N, C-alpha and C positions, 0 to 999 in steps of 0.2 A: 670486047666487054659485051657481056648484055647487060643492062637498062635493067633496075627496076621499075614495077605500074606504077604511076604517076595517078596519086590522089585526085579526083575533080572534084573544083573549086565551084563549092556553089553560095548564089549570092544573089537573098532575097531580101527583101523588103516590106514591110505592113505598118500600116501607116495605124497608130493605136488612139483610139477615142480614149476621152479622159473617160473615167472610171467615177461614179458620181454613184450616189446612195440617199436616202433623204430618209427621214423618220418625220414620225406623231409624238409631238407630245403630249402625256397625261396629265392633265389639272385636275388636281383633287383635293378632297378638304381632308382627305387617308391613304389615299389609296389609286384605283383604276377600275370583248364579251366572252354566256355560257356556251491518195497520191498519185496524184496524176499520174499515168503510167509514161514512166523515160523511152524514149525508145533506141532500142537494142541498136550496141556496137559489139565490135570484136576487142575484143581485152587487147589485139593488136594497135588497134585505132588508138582505142584509149591512150596507150604508150605514145604515141607514135604524137597525138595529137591531143594536150590536155586542156582539159574544159570544150576539146567538140564535141562531148554528148551533148552538155548542157547547153550548149548553144544552139545542137539540134533538133533537143527539145521545146527551147524558145520561137524558136523560127517554125515549131508544125502548128503553133496555136496562133491568130489573132484575134485580139483583140471587135469587138461591136459597140457599134450604140448603144450605153445600158439606159436602159426606159426610162431611169431617174432623169434622163434629159430631155423629157417628153416635156412640150405645152401644161401637160396634169403639176409635171413636177415641179415645174415651177411657179405653178399657183398657191403652193403650199408653203406656208412662211417656215415650218420647221425643215426646207431644206438645208441639205449640210454640203458644205462647199466640196469639192475635192482637197481642198487644202487642208482640212479640217482631219490630227493625227490619227490615222486607222490604232496607233496604241492606244487611244482615249476610250475605245471600243470593247465592252465586253460581248464574246460568243455567246450563244444559248448553248451552254453544258446541263443535262440531266442533275451528273456527278458536280455542279458545281451554280448552287444554286446562290442567286442576290447574298448581301450581308449589308450594314446600313456602312459598313467602309466603303460602297462601289457610289456611296449619292455625292458625288464632292463638290456639288456649284456650291451657290451661294445662295441661300434660303432669300427669295423675294417678298419684301416688306408687303403690307394692303393688298394681298392678293387672294385672301379667305381660303386659300388652304394649310392642312398640316406639311403636306409635300410634293414634287413634280417630277414626273419620271420619263424619261426620253427613252423611247424603244422606235423600232425600226425594221423594214425589212429590207433589206440588196438583194441584187438581181445582175454577176457579171456574165454576160453571154459570151464567150469563144468560139470560133471556127475554123475545123484543121482542112488541110491541104485537099484531103479524100470526101470533105462535105458532110464531116460530122458534127452535130453542135454540141458544142459541151453549158453547164448552164451549174453557176456558184452561187446556191440563197442561201440567205444565212438570218435568221433573226439577232437583232443584234439589242443593246444598252449602251446610252450613254452616258455614261458619269458626270464627266465634267458639265452636264446638260442638266443635271437631275439632280434636284438635294431637300435636303428635309429638314423640317423645323428640330431641333436635338432633344427640348421637352413632351415632341409627339412622337418619339424615335421608338414604338413600342414595339411587340412580337407580331401583332395583329396587326399592325398596319405595313409590316415589312412583309407576312402573308398573302396579304392583298395584293401589296407589289408586286409581290416574285407573279400573279397572277396574271399581270399584264407583261409581265415577259414571255410567261410560258403560254400567250392567248398570241401575242408575234409567232413563235414556234411552229404554233398552230397551224397558221396562215404559212409559212415558210414552207410547210409537208404539202400543204395544198396546193401551192405555185406548183414547188416542186413535180406532183404528180402530173398537174396540166401540162406544163412541159415538158413531162417524161411520153405524154400520151398523143401527143399533140404531131399534125403531120406536114412540116415544115415547105411551105412551097420559096422558094428562090427568090424572087418577084416581090413578095408580100411578107418577108421574113419580119423586118424590123418590124413593119406593121404588127404580124400577131405576136410578136415576144411583150408588145408593150400594153396590148391588148391582155392579155391575161396577166402582166405586173399590175395595170390599171383596175381591173375587175378584183383581186387579190387584193388590193393594197386596200381598194373603198370596201371590201369585208372585213379585212383587217381593221378601220376602221369603223366599226360601225358598230362592230361587235365590242372592240376596247370603250366605248360612249353604253350600250347599253350593258356592260359587264359594272361601270359604274352606277349608274342609272339603280339597275336592282336589287344591285347590293347597298345604295345610297349611302357611297362609298365604306363600306364594308360594316357599317354600322346594324343592318341588320343581316344578324347571325343565320337565322334559315334561309336566307337567298343568298347568305356567301357561301355557307354548305353547298346548294345545290351547283351553282357554280364553279365549287371544285372539284365536284363530280364531275360536270360537264369537261371541264378541265382534263381532265385525268382520261375522261373516259377519249373525248377527240387524240391525242397524242400518243393511242396506244393504237385507234384506229387510224392513225397513219402512221405506225412504226418504221411499215416498208418503205417510208422516205423518209429517214434521221436522218440517212446521211447527206449533206452538203451539195455535195454533184450530184448531179441527172445527165442526163445524153439521149441525145435525138439525132433521126436521121434527117439531110435538110433532100425535098424531091430532087429527080431530075430538072 
C-alpha cells in the first residue's frame, strides 16, 4: 500500500526579549512642541493541522531588544515597567480624541498644576527569518498615570491636553519615517535602532516642553492658536507614515 507524503516537522526556538516602553510625563498648570501578513498555507494543511498557520506566523518573526532598554531609557524616571498593563494605554487615533474620562489617576496635591498627562512613544522591532525588519511604533497615553483636578476640567484645558498627545503622534510618525529610510547593518542593528529612538524621543521631549512654555500652559490664546496650526500641519506633513507598522531591509 502506498504511503501518503509525510509533513516535515519544523522546530525553531527564538529568544524573546522583554518589550518595554516608557513615557515622558507632562506636568502643567493646565495642559502640555509647534495586519501582519499571515503565512499562506493550503486549505488541506490547515484542515490537517489546526493551528499550524498561526504557529507559523508566530515563528516567522523574532522580537529584537527594545530601545527602551538602553541606558538612556533607564535614566528616565518615567519608565513604564514591563508589567504595566497594556490595557491601561490609549493608542493615538485621530477619530477618538481624549476625554476627561481617560484621566483616571488621583490628583497629586501641592504640585501647583491643574493636571498631569503621561504620554510616550513605543518602538517594538522584529526580525524575520529572511532578513526583513518590521517596526511597530505608537504614540500612547496612560490613563492611570494621568489626572486632572476636577474643578479645572475645562474644555480649553482638555484641548491643550490633546495637543500633547497629538505631538506624540507627530514624533511617532517621524520615527517611522527614519526607520523606514535607514539602511540597517547586521553588526550595528541594535545601535542604529537605539540611536533613532533616542534622537526622536529627545526631540519629542523638547517639543513638549516648548509647547507648555510658549503657550504658557494654554493661557496665551494667540500662542495656543499658533501651536494648534503647527500640530495640524505636522500631522498632515507626515500622513504617509500614519500606519503604526513600517518595514526595512537589513543589508547582507
